[in-house]
C-alpha positions as CSV (number, residue, x, y, z in Angstrom):
1,X,-13.0,14.4,41.2
2,X,-14.1,15.3,37.6
3,X,-12.5,13.7,34.6
4,X,-11.2,15.6,31.7
5,X,-13.5,15.7,28.6
6,X,-13.0,12.8,26.2
7,X,-10.8,13.9,23.3
8,X,-11.3,13.1,19.7
9,X,-9.3,10.0,18.9
10,X,-6.2,10.7,16.8
11,X,-6.3,9.4,13.3
12,X,-3.7,6.7,12.6
13,X,-0.7,7.9,10.5
14,X,-1.1,7.6,6.8
15,X,0.8,4.8,5.2
16,X,3.9,5.8,3.3
17,X,5.0,3.9,0.1
18,X,8.4,2.4,0.6
19,X,10.6,0.1,-1.4
20,X,12.0,-1.5,1.8
21,X,12.2,-5.3,1.6
22,X,13.8,-5.7,5.1
23,X,17.2,-6.6,3.6
24,X,19.2,-3.8,5.1
25,X,22.8,-4.2,3.9
26,X,24.7,-1.3,2.3
27,X,27.1,-2.0,-0.5
28,X,30.2,0.0,0.3
29,X,31.2,0.4,-3.4
30,X,27.9,1.9,-4.6
31,X,26.6,3.3,-1.3
32,X,23.2,1.6,-2.0
33,X,21.1,-0.7,0.1
34,X,21.1,-4.2,-1.4
35,X,17.5,-4.6,-0.6
36,X,15.8,-1.4,-1.7
37,X,18.6,0.4,-3.7
38,X,18.3,3.6,-1.7
39,X,21.2,5.6,-0.3
40,X,21.6,6.0,3.5
41,X,20.5,9.7,3.4
42,X,17.4,8.7,1.4
43,X,16.5,6.0,3.9
44,X,17.1,8.3,6.8
45,X,14.9,11.1,5.5
46,X,12.2,8.9,3.7
47,X,9.4,9.6,6.2
48,X,10.0,13.4,6.0
49,X,10.1,13.5,2.2
50,X,7.1,14.7,0.2
51,X,5.1,12.1,-1.8
52,X,6.6,13.6,-5.0
53,X,10.2,13.3,-3.7
54,X,9.6,9.6,-2.8
55,X,7.9,8.9,-6.1
56,X,10.9,10.4,-8.0
57,X,13.4,8.2,-6.1
58,X,11.2,5.1,-6.5
59,X,11.2,5.7,-10.3
60,X,15.0,5.7,-10.2
61,X,15.6,2.6,-8.2
62,X,15.5,-0.1,-11.0
63,X,18.1,1.9,-12.9
64,X,20.4,1.8,-9.9
65,X,20.5,-2.0,-10.0
66,X,23.4,-1.7,-12.5
67,X,25.5,0.2,-10.0
68,X,25.7,-2.8,-7.7
69,X,27.8,-6.0,-8.3
70,X,25.3,-8.6,-9.5
71,X,26.8,-11.2,-7.3
72,X,25.8,-9.1,-4.3
73,X,22.2,-9.1,-5.5
74,X,22.2,-12.8,-6.0
75,X,22.0,-12.6,-9.7
């Protein structure tokens, strides 16, 4: 029995920048994750977004902090 030819090993996937800090709790009032300040749709589509789309959102995150009750953020 012959074996199939060796294939070229697949390259590992490229790392994607993410603001995730593994605190996955969504604030019902603002709709933002208390850990990363993204919305659920942003989180769900993050890996399919372009680098430019992700960079735009990441630039907006700190400004979103004011939309969440500071007590929920431990401030």
